[in-house]
C-alpha positions in Angstrom: 23.8 -16.9 -0.3 25.8 -19.8 0.9 24.5 -19.6 4.5 21.8 -22.1 3.6 22.6 -25.7 4.2 20.7 -28.6 2.8 19.9 -29.7 6.3 18.2 -26.4 7.2 16.2 -26.5 3.9 15.0 -30.1 4.4 14.0 -29.3 8.0 12.1 -26.3 6.9 10.3 -28.2 4.2 9.3 -31.0 6.5 8.2 -28.5 9.1 6.1 -26.7 6.5 4.5 -30.0 5.4 3.6 -31.0 9.0 2.2 -27.6 9.8 0.1 -27.6 6.6 -1.3 -31.0 7.5 -2.2 -29.7 11.0 -3.8 -26.6 9.6 -5.9 -28.4 7.0 -6.9 -31.1 9.5 -8.1 -28.4 11.9 -9.9 -26.5 9.2 -11.8 -29.4 7.8 -13.8 -32.1 9.3 -17.4 -33.2 10.1 -18.3 -30.4 12.5 -17.6 -26.7 12.5 -14.1 -25.5 11.9 -11.9 -25.1 15.1 -10.4 -22.0 13.5 -12.1 -18.7 14.2 -12.8 -16.1 11.5 -10.3 -13.8 13.0 -7.5 -16.4 13.0 -8.3 -17.3 9.3 -8.1 -13.6 8.3 -4.9 -13.2 10.2 -3.4 -16.2 8.5 -4.6 -14.9 5.1 -3.1 -11.4 5.6 0.2 -12.9 6.8 0.3 -15.3 3.9 -0.2 -12.5 1.4 2.4 -10.3 3.0 4.9 -13.2 3.1 4.3 -13.8 -0.6 4.9 -10.2 -1.5 8.1 -9.9 0.7 9.6 -13.2 -0.6 8.8 -12.4 -4.3 10.5 -9.0 -3.9 13.6 -10.8 -2.5 13.5 -13.5 -5.2 13.1 -10.9 -7.9 16.1 -9.0 -6.6 18.3 -12.1 -6.2 17.3 -13.4 -9.7 18.0 -9.9 -11.2 21.5 -9.9 -9.7 22.2 -13.3 -11.1 20.7 -12.6 -14.5 17.8 -15.1 -14.1 14.1 -14.8 -14.9 12.1 -14.3 -11.7 8.6 -14.3 -13.2 8.6 -18.1 -13.6 8.7 -18.4 -9.8 5.6 -16.3 -9.2 2.9 -19.0 -9.6 4.7 -21.6 -7.4 5.3 -18.8 -4.9 1.5 -18.1 -4.7 0.7 -21.7 -4.0 3.4 -22.5 -1.5 5.9 -19.7 -0.5 8.2 -21.6 1.8 8.9 -24.6 -0.5 9.3 -22.3 -3.5 11.7 -20.1 -1.5 13.7 -23.2 -0.5 13.8 -24.5 -4.1 14.9 -21.1 -5.4 17.7 -20.9 -2.8 18.9 -24.4 -3.6 18.9 -23.8 -7.3 20.7 -20.5 -7.1 23.1 -22.0 -4.5 24.5 -24.5 -7.0 28.1 -23.9 -8.0 28.5 -22.8 -11.6 30.7 -25.0 -13.7 
């Protein structure tokens, strides 16, 4: 679990934010969306599968450490990558 550095986490969070802004700016606007229906479906399917895979991993890691994993479900549905990064940083803290 200690393979994650804060630099990697911050870089991933910034990258996630930038990509979300690019996606939403492409999907909205005055005219028709630049995203095709097929691309939107593909993104949706991948998003759902990512959420399932990450939640299974979070559930397993929380169970091993004796923590409650269900509180992470709602944030995970909204934003998987930031939730995963927060989960990793919180579990990575050294116990006193």
